[in-house]
N, C-alpha and C positions, 0 to 999 in steps of 0.2 A: 397617919393613916392614908390609904389609897382607896379610890372607888374604880371599880370595875364594871363596865357596861356589857351585859351579856344577852344574848339571844336565847330565849328558852321557847321550844315548841313541841307538842301543841298542847296549850292550856285552855281549858273549856269553862271553867267556874270557879266559884271561890274556894271550892275544896282543893282545887288544882293549886291555886295561889298559895293556900295554907301549907300544902304539901312541899311545894318548892321553898317556901320561907322556913319551915321547919328544918329541912335538909342543910340550907346553909347555915342557919343560926347554930347548928349542932357543930359547926366547924370552929375549932379554936383559933381565937384571933379575928373572928367576925364580928365587927360592931353594930352593924345594922343591914337589913335587907328591905329593898323597896321593889315589889313586884308591879309591873304595869301589865295588867290582863289584856287589854284592848291592844296594846302594841306588841304582845308576846315578848317582853323584855324584862329584865330584872337588874338592879344596880346593888352590888354588894361592897359596902365598905369594911375595909379589913387591915390588919397589921401586916405589912409584908414581911415582917421578921417572923412571923408564925405562919402565914398562908402564902402560897405561891399559886400562880395561874393554872398549873397543872392541877392543883387541888380543887379549884373552883369549876374547872371544866369536867371532873370527874366525881363531883359532889352527888350528882344525881344518877350515878351508875346503876343503882339498883331500882329505878323508876323507868318509865316508858318515855320520860321527856328527853328531848334532843337539846344539847347545849353547844353554843359557839361564841366567839368573841364578836360583839356586835361592832361593825365598821363604822366609822365617823360619816361616810357618805356611802350612798348607793343602797342596793336592796336588802331587805331582811334576808340573813343566810338561810332561813327556812321558809322563804316565800312559796316555794312550791308544796311544801307539807301544809302550810296555813290554807293555801288555796284548795287542795286535795280535801281539807278537813271541810272548808266552807262549801265546796261542791258537793261533799256527801250529804251534809246537812240539808243543802238546797234540793237535793235530788228527793230526800225523803219529804220534804215540804211540798215539791211539785208533785209527788205521788199522792200526798194527801189531799193536794188541791184538785188533782185530776179526779179523784174519787167524789170529791165534794161538788166538783163542777158538773156532774150527771145531770142534775136538774137545771142547770143554767140555760137560760134562753139563748138561742144562737143568734149572733148578729146577721143582719140582712146582707146578701151579697152586694148591695151598692152602698153600703154604709161607709163611711170614712175611717181610716184607723183609730182616729181620736174618738169618734163615736162609738166604735165597737170596743174601744178600751173603757169607756165610760159605762157601757152596758155590762161589759164584763166584770169591772170592779165593783159594781153596785149590785148585781144579782147573784154573785157568786157566794154561796153561804160559808160561813167559816167553820173549820173543824175545831170543836173543842177539844178532843183528845183522838188519839189514835194508839192502837194496840202495838205494842213492843214488837219488832220484827224478831223472828227467831234467830239465835245466835248461828253464827257459822264459823267454819274455818276451812283453810284449803290447803292442799299439798300438791306439789308438782312431783311428777315421776318420770325417770328415764326407763323405758321398757324395752327389752331385748326379745327377740323371737318373732316380731310381727313380720308377716309376708305380703298381706293383701288386705282388702277391705273387710273381709269376713272376720279376720284377726281382730281389727279395731272394733268392728261391732260386737264381737263375742265378749271383749273386755269391757265395753259400755254396757252391754246387756246385764252381765254379772254385776257390775256395780248398781246398777238401777234396782237390782233385786236385794241389794244389801240395805238393812235398816240404817236410817240415818243420812243417807247420800241424798244430797240436795241436787247436785248437778255434776256431770262428767263430761269431758271431752277429750278423746285421744286422736293424737295427730300422727298419721302413718307417715307423712313426709319427713319429720325429724324424730320419729320413734319416742315421743313423749306423750304425757297425759297429764291433766290437771283435774282434781276431785275436790268438790266443795261438799262439806258434810257438817251435820249438827254435832258438835263435840259432847252435848248432853246426851246424845243416843249412841254414839260410835267414838272409838278411839283410832289412832293412828295405825295402832298393830291391826285393827279390824280391817282398816283400809288396805293394808298390805296382805292380809291373809286371804283377800280375794284371789291372789295369784296361786294360792296353794293348790287349787284344783284345775289350774290352767298351765298350758304349755310354755307360757311366757315367765320371764323374771323381770322384777322391778325393783328400783332403789330410789329413795327419796332424794331430790335435787334440793339443797338448802335454799331458803329465800334469798340469801345474799351471793348465791353462786349462779353462774350463768349456765344455760341449759346445756353447752357443751364445755366441760371443764376439762383440764389436761389429763386427768385419770380416764375420763371417758373417751376423749380423743385417742389416747394412746391404745384403749381397749380396742377401739373401733379400727385403728391401724393394723392392730395384730389380727382382728378378725378378717380385714380386707386381704392381708398377707395369706392367711391360711385358705381363704376362698380362692385366691389365684393359684396356689399350690394344688388344691383340690381339682380346680378347673384344668389345670396343666395336665394332671395325671389323666383325668377323664378323657381330654382332648386327644392325647397319644394313644390311649387305648381305643378310642372310638374311630380313629383315622385307621388303624389296624384292623379293626372289626370290619368297617365299611369296605376296606380294600379286599379282604378275604372273601367277604359275602357278596360284593356287589361287581367286582371287575370281572368281566368274562374270562373263564378258564382258571381264574385263582382259586376258586373254592375247591374244585374238584383235584386240581393240581396239588394243593397244600394237603387235601384229604389223602389223596394216592400216596404221597410221599410219607405221610403219618402211618397210614395203614399198612405200607411196606415194611415198616420196622417189626410188624407182628405177624404178616403173612406174605408168603412169597409172592402169590398173585391175588391181591385183595379184590373182592367183588365191588361194584359201583355202589351197592349200599354200605358196605364196610368203609369205602372211602369217604361217602357222604356222611357216615357217623363219626368217622375219625374227625374230619372238618368242623363238624357241628359241635363235638365236644371240645375243640379249641376254641371256637367261638364262645361256648358257654364258660370256659376257664377265664377267657378275656373279659365277659360280660359281667361276671359277678363282682369283681371289684368296682365296676363302674355302678351296677344296680344297687348293691349293698353298701358299698363303702362310700363312694363319692355322692351317692344319692341317699345315704342315711339321713340327711337332714330333713327330706321329704317324708320319710317314714315316722321320724320323730315328731315332726310337726303335725302330720295327720293323725297320729294316736293321740297327741295331746289335745288337738282340735276336737276329735270325736269324744274323747273322755271330758271335755269341757261342754259337751252338749251341742256343738255347731260343727260344720264342715268348712274348710277353707281350701286355698289352692293347692296346698300340699295334698290334700285328699284326692284331688283330681290328678295330679302328677303321679303320686304313688299308685292309685288305682290303675291308671291307664298303662303306666309301665310295667305293673305288675300282671296284669291280664296279658300283655304281649309277651312277658318273660315266661309265664306258666304255659301259655299256648305253644311257645317256643320249645319248653322242656317236653311237652307231648310229642311235638314233632321230633326232636331228637331222640327220644327214648322209644319211639314207637317200634323199630326193629328188636329192641331188647324185649318189649312187652309182648310181641307177636312171635319172637324167636324166629323171624323170617329175614334172612341176610342175603337173599338171592333174588326174590320176585321185587317186582315194582310195588306190590301191595303195601310193603313197608314204607314206600315214599307217596302214598296216596295223596296226602295233604302237602299242598304247595311243592310238589314234586321234591318233597324232603327238605325244602329250604325253609330254616327257621327265622324268626324275625328279632334275632338278638341285635342287629344293627338298628333296628327301631327303637329297642329299649335304650341303647347307648346314645343314639343321635337325640332321643327325647331328652334324657337327663343333661347331656352336654349342652344342649340349646338353652335348655332352661337354666342351667347354672351360668352360661355366659349372660343371659338376659339379666338375672339377678345381680350379677357382678356389674354390669353396665348401669343398670338401674341404680345400684347403690353408689356408684361413682356420680350419677347425675343427681341423685337426692343430696349428696354432699356439697354439690355446686351450688344448690338452691340456697344454702345457708352461708355463702361467700360473704354477703353483704354484711350480716352479723359479725362473722369472723373479723372482718376489715375494721368495723367498729370496735370490737373488743381489743383489737392490738394497737389501738391508738394511743392507750396509756402504758408507760414504761412499766416493766416488771419491778423495778426498785426505785427508791427515792433517797435523796442525801438530805438527812434531818440534823437539826443541831439539838442537843439534849445535854443539859449539864455542861454547857460551854464547849463541847466537843462534836465535831462532824463526824458522821458515820452513815454508812449506806445500809439500808434496812429493806426488807421486801415490802412491797406496797401495801400489802394486808396488815403490816404491823404500824402503819402510819394512823395516828389519831386526830381528831379535831383539835385545834389548838398548837399542833406541832409547827415547828418552824422548818421551812424546807427551802434548801439552795437549788437554783435551777440556772445551768450555765447555757451559753449560746449554743445552738443547735440541738438541744434536749427538748423533750415535751413535758409539758406541764404535769406532774403527776397527780394533782389533787385541784379541787375547786377552792379557791382562797382569794385573799387580798394582799396585794404587794406591800410590803413593810419597808423594804429598802431597795434601791437601785432604780433603774429604768431601763426599757427595752422596747422592743417591737415584736408583736405577736400575731403570728399567722392563724386566724380563727376561722379559715375557710370551711373547716370541717363542721362548723356550727352555722355560720352565717352565709357561706357561699361567696363572700367577699375576698377577692384575691389580694388586695392591698393590705399589707400587716398593719396592726392598730397600736399605737403608742400606748405603753403602760408605765406609770409612775406610782410613787407610794399613794396608797390609798383606792387604787383602781382593782377592780374584780379580774381574776383570771379563771379560766376553766380548764379542767383536766383534760388531757388529749390535744390541746392546742399547741402549736410549735413555736418555742421561743427562738427569736432569730440573731438578734444583735447583742444583747447585754446580759450580764448576770444579774438576777434579782432574788431577794428574799421574800419568800411567799409564807403567810400564816395560814395554815390549811383550815377550812371552815367545813367542807363536806367531803367526806373520804369514803372510798369503798362503795356499798350499795346505796349510799346517800349521794354520790356523786352525780353531776349531771349527765355524764356519759353512760354511767351505769343505769340510770333511770331511763335513758333513751333506749338502750338495749334491753332492758327488762320490758318496756312498753312493747317493743317490737316482738320480743319473745312471746309475751302474753297473747298478743294478737294474732301471731302465727299459730298458736295453740287453740284459737276459736274456730268455729265453724260458720260459714256463711249458710243462710237458708237454703240456697240452691243445692247444698250438699245433701240435703234429705231425700233428693232424687237418687243419689248414688247409694245412700244408705239403705233405702227401701228396697233396691233392686239387689244390693249385696246380701241382704238378709235371706233372700229366697234362691239365690243365684246358684249356688252349689247343688242343692237338691234338684232344682228345675233342669240343670244340666245332666244329672244321673238320669232322671226321667226320661229326657230326650234321647239319650244315649240307650236306654233300654228299648224304647220304641224304634229306634233306628235299627237296632239289632232284629226285634221281632219282625219288622217289615222285610228287612233283607232276607230274613231266614225263612219266613212262612209266606211272604206274598211275592217277592221277585224270584222268577226262574233260576234255578241254579246255573251257574257258569262252570267253566273249566275248573276253576279252584275248589268247588264244591260249596254247599251252603254255609258251612261254619265259617270258612274263610272269608267269604264274600260279606257275611253279616258282621263279623268280629271287627274287622279292619276299620270299616265306617264308623262303628261305635266306639272304638278306641280313638280315632280321630277326632270325634265330637268331644269326648272327654278331654282330649289334651290340647284342643285349639280354643276351648273357652277360658277366658281370662278375667277373673274379677279384680285383678291388682290394677288394671288400667282404671277402672272406675274408682277405685279407692284412692288412687293418686291424683286423680283429676283435679279435684278442688284443693286440697292442702298444698300440693306443689306450687300451683299458680298463687296461692295465698301467700306462701313463704317467700317466693321470689318478687311478688308484687309489693308486699309490705317493706321487705328488705331494701328494695330500690327505692321506695318512698322515704324510707330512713336516710339513704345516701342523699337524697334530693331535699332533705330538710322537711318531709310531710310524714307526720306519724298518723297512721290510720290505726285505732287501737282495738278494733273488734271486726271480725269477718262480717257480723251482721250490718255495722255501719258501712263497710266498704259495698256491700251490695246495695244498701239503701242509697248510698250517696249518688249512685248512678242515676237515680230516679227523682234527683232533687228538683223542687219546683217553685220554692220561694226561699229567700235569704233575707234576714233581718241583720243588719249591720248596726252595731254601737258606732257611735260618732268619734268620740274623742279617743285618740290613739289607735284607732282601727281605720276608719275613713280618712281620719286627719292625723297628722304627725304627732299631736298630743303635746305640743309646745306653743301655747297661745302668745301672740304678741300684742303689744298695744299699738293700736292703730290710730285712735283719736284721743287727745287728752287736752282739756281746758282747765285744767287745775293748776293755780299758781304754784311756782316753784316751792314756797315755804310749806304750803298746804301739802304738796306732793311729797317732800320730804319727810314730813309727820306721818302721812299715810304709807309710805314705803318703810318707814322704822317699825310701823305696827305690821304691816304684812311680811316683814323678814321673820316674824315669829311663826308664821303659818307655813304648811307644806303643800298648800293647795297650788296647782299649776298656774292659776291667774295671780295669786300672791307672787310666785317668783317672777312672772312676767312685769309686774308693777316695780318690784325690786330692780330688776335688770334695766327697765326704762328710766328710772330715776337716777341709777348709777351711770347711764349713758348720758344723761343731761348734766352730768357733773355734780351731783347732790350727794355723793359719798364723802367722807364717812357718815353713816346713817346713826342717830342718837338711839340709844337703847329704851324699849318701851317698859314702862313702870308697871303696868298691868296689861293682860291680854285675855281676852275670851272670844271664843268662836262659837257661833250660833248656827247650827245646821241649817241650811236652806236660806239664810239671812245675810251673813257676812260675819266681820269681826269687829271688835271695839275694844278700846282700852284707853290708857293714859300715857300720853308722850310728852315729856317735858312740862308736865302739870297741865296739860290741855286734854280734852276728851276727843278722841278721833273715832270716826266710824267709817269703814269702807265696806260696801255691798249692795244689796238690792234695795233701791230706793224707788220713790215715784217721779216720774217726769212732770215737766209743767203742765201738761194736759191731763194728768192723773194716770196716765198709762203707767204699767209696771216697767221698770227700768232694767229688766234682766238681761238685755243685750249688753250691758256694760255694768260698770259699778259707780256708783254714788260715793263721793267723797264728802263728809261734813265734819267740822271742827268747832267743838263747842256747841254743837246743835245747829249750825248755820252751813247750808250746803255750800262747797267750795267749787264744785264743778263734777265732771264726769269722765271716766275713763272708759273706752270702748276698746274691745279685744277682737282678734281674729286667729283662728286656728287654721292654718293652710291645709288643704286636702293633700294626702299623700299622691306622689307622682304617678302611681299605677292605680289609684282608686277608679278613675272614670274608664280606663281600659278594662279593668276587671269587670265593672258593672255592665259595660257594653258587652264583653265576651260572654258573661254568663246569660244575657239576654239573646244574643245573636246565635252562639253556638249550642246553648243548653236549654234556651226557653225558660230561664229562671228569672222570677219576678224579685226585684230588690226593693227593701224596706229599709228605713233608718230611724233609729231610737236615739233620743239625746236629752239631756236636762236643759238644754239652751232654750231660749224663747224661740218662738215660731219663725219670726223673720230671719234671724241669723242661721237657724236650723235648715230653712228652705233655701237659703242662699248657698249653703254647702251642698245641699241636695242637687240642686240645679247644676251645680258645677261637675258633680261626678255621674249624673244622669239619672237620678231618682226621681219620681213624680211627686208633685207637692201632696198629694192625697195619699202618698205612701210614707208620710213622715210623722212620727211621734215625737212631739216637742214637750218641753217641761216635765219630762219623766224623771222621778228620782229612782236612784238604784234599784231599790227593792221593788219598784213597779215594772221593771223590764221584763220579768217573767209573765206579768199580766199582759203585756204588749204581744209576746211571743203567743199567748193563748188566744188573744183577739184577732191576731192574723189568722191563726188556724181557723178561727171560727167565721171570719169574714172573706178570706180568701179560698173560697171554695173551688171545686173543679172547674166548674163553668167559668168563673171569673179567671181562673189561671190560664184556661184555654183560650179565652178572649184576649187576655194580656199578650199571649205568645203568639197569636195569630201573625202569620207572615214572618215568623223568625226563620232566617236562612243562614246558610254558611257551612262550611265543612264540619262534619260531626253534629249538625243541628239535628235536634229531635223533633223538629217540625211542631205541629199542633200539640198542645197538651191535654186535649180532650180525652176523657177516659182515664187520666192518670190520678192516682190517689194523692193528695196534697202531702209532700214531704217538705218539712221546715227545718232550715239550719239557722242558729244564731251564730253570729261572728263576734267576738269581742276579745279583751285582752287576757282573758283566763283567770283573772283574779277578782276584780271588782264585780264582773259579770257572771259570777258562778251560778246564781238562781236561774237566769235566763239561759244559761248554757244546759243546765239540766232540763229545764222545761221543754227545750226544743227535741225534735226528732234526732238532730245531729247538732252537737255542740262543737263549734270550731273556735279553739282557742290560739291567739296569736302570741308568741312568746319571743323575746328579744334576747339573744346570747344567753347568759347564765340564768335570766329571769325565766325560767322554765316551769311554766304551770302545767306538768305533765298531765296531772289527774284531774285538771279543771275541765277538759273537754274531750269529746271521744274522738276529736281530730286535732292535732296541734302542728301549726305551722311555725317551725323552728326558726326560720329566717327573717320571720315578723314581715314578710312581704305579703301583702293583699294578694297579688297575682298568683301567689302559691295555692290560692283556693282553686283556682283554674286547673292548676297542676294536679291538684288531689283529685278533682273531678275526672280529668283525662286518664289519671292513673287508675282510679276505681273503674272507669268503663273499660280500660284496657285489660286489667286483671279480670273482670267479668267476662270479657270476650274470649280470654284464654280458657277460662273455665268452661264456658259453653263449649268452645272448640274441643276441649279435652273430653267433655262428656259425650259430645257428638261421635268423635272418633273412637272412643271406648265403646260406646253402644253400636256404631255402624260397623265396627270391626267384627264384634260378636254376631250381628245380624247377617254379616255377609259370610264370614268364615264357617260359622256353624251350619248353615245349609250346605255350603260346598263340601265340608267334611262329611255330612249326613248322606249326600248323593254318591260318595265315592271318588269325588275329583281330587280331594286333598288327602295325601298320604299321612299316616300317622307322624313320620318324622318331620315332614314339612309343617304339620299342624304345631308341633312342638316349637319349631323354630318362630312361627308366626306368632304364637303366644308370648314367646320370650321377647319379641321386638315390639309387641304392642305397648307394654309397660314403658319400654325404652322411649318410644315415640311420644308418649303423653308427657313424660317428664322432660324430654328435650323440647317439646312445645312451649313448656312452661318457661324453660331457661330462655326462650327468646324475649321474655319481657325484660331481661337484662339490658336490652338494647332500647328500652323506652327513654324517651328524652321530652 
């Protein structure tokens, strides 16, 4: 018989345990199954003649549990999923607590954090029960046919009117959408049926697929090729139309030559008519061929009950085209081929060149805009390309190359020098050096030997290794990073509400303005040489063609897409547009101590325990996974006390320590009382057979960048820092002093589940006035100065696993993750490189992105505020108005792309 140690996640209760047990016991050859619910693990004892590892890995295939081989050392393979589950539970608990805290007394502004915590914990009523949250499901959509902000607004409006829809967000920048709905009220078919009455098409993007897959990328490339072809035709025809219609002498010269084919001595009117007919023949392909997309888009938009940019383009060019037709056929209508009355309107010169130039300029703008929008996703594209398309796996003793999508957890994968790791896994054979700079930012390769974890997308440099796959496909670290960024890019920042409100009324408002302009020029302004109709019609057309809702629609999503993509490249994942905007207003940060402000590996600093007692204590501590226990074992081994004896019994008591029997003697290591009766939490008391043997004291060194980060937060951003720890007050305040956190901003002796209470206590105690006082005098480049008048915005910074309740309770949860230990779902911001200084990077990136969004909104609004009046007073010709409209969107996207230079 053999026993296989497996990781199973995520199990919640005894029913899950029973389910897992039943599935494994049903396998022939399985002798026993032992499930560890707390550790999310299972030990399966089986007959290798009847059961192989592959059978064990796929035994739960018809359930929602994930299975992988449990490594002997290192993190749990599904640490991220476990953290996500804990975070979700903590979030619900925090929401319940916030509801219950409504009647809680506020802590006074001068109260210390410890007093505020005491008040918070004693006065908060406990919720006995809470109503179950409504069920929800979500789908991602790839949407085609959107051109401007009104398109996105129209889709969102139709979804909000659909029964069962909880939330919807449409991203114009990457032409995607996400819909959250109640599956009890609506189906996926209902969600797709929304597009039946709209001019857009949509398809579902599978959850395990990237937003831009190969099929969609090929389709977009074909569309871009088609757009270039259409623009090329429109460009050539427009150049000819403009040359004939606007170069002095060309119009009558061409017209006279054409008319001469039908009459010996054509009149001036006949020559003009002939030239106009030629211009009409050249304009029709541009107007109704190259410009067909605008008519289709306008019809679909109006049919859906809204008006988008296509309505403006189609209406403006159609008015100019119909007016030109009237001018062209006036001699036919009047049957006058000799007098100048047939040329009474604009001397017989039509405006076909205006129609052609408008459509050509708008096509050029849309083509450049599309290319620029594609560049906004380059960060995601580069991340997606890090993993190889295939992997070399060993199955049945044979090596074969298979597509990466066919690799499953438990597969054995061979990786040669120079290749990229195709999966997350653990090295089972061989040794090498791996370049992990894509995750950690460290340029020096990391040595990997058997038992070490590797991450998909990292570069194998020197040796061949055999890796057992633990996380593949959508579960891999890289895929989760990409998914987090894609989901973040699909969200909206609150500032986008400004653009949404304007876009909702933009086109109707422009049409009303154009009508008013026409009426003023026709009825109020004295008639000029061109007559009232011409002088009124041209400014009205210019108003219609110069207005641009596209720039407003692209202002926010393009900046978010570029900013969040850049953050991913820098190891900073900001997972929500709201969080990105809120982060720029951060006023207070609560830091977990161990593993966040400190390196998380305590060392023994003082030990007065005799060697024999220390040997027994280390033997007992060897059974524990606690960081202090590991420090004791390392210290004992360093004093030459190895090998350590095996503990006969072992028991850990939360908050007290460990005790057991070693070599027949009762040994205790943990919290005790000092000689003066004070609690000895600053170190550990060692007792053998009930007799104190001495004391061990520890120290966890602050991270090298901790003090600089706290200082930068205060100086550059006026952020007040707090610290929370389970350590006793003396050792906690010692660390706080080193990193620059005030003594009265330290929460000491806090249990893990009480950290969320600390966050709520800070929110109660650190009101606006206190923060303004603390921030007074803050200086430095990028400083926000006094914090007076700012709403307190709190961030909790922790390791993302044990701190899940506190992360959920804060306005912004910042999770540190090291390498493959990626708690992607634990915080709203994840610092992938485990550097505390990246919190400052996240703040600067947030401010830079918000600055770009505001710039984009300003330029989009100021463009319309300036151009519309210029068009209304007749300064801006319709053709130039079309060019200006086309370039406005390009300028907004180009401005967003400047974020790629962020450092």
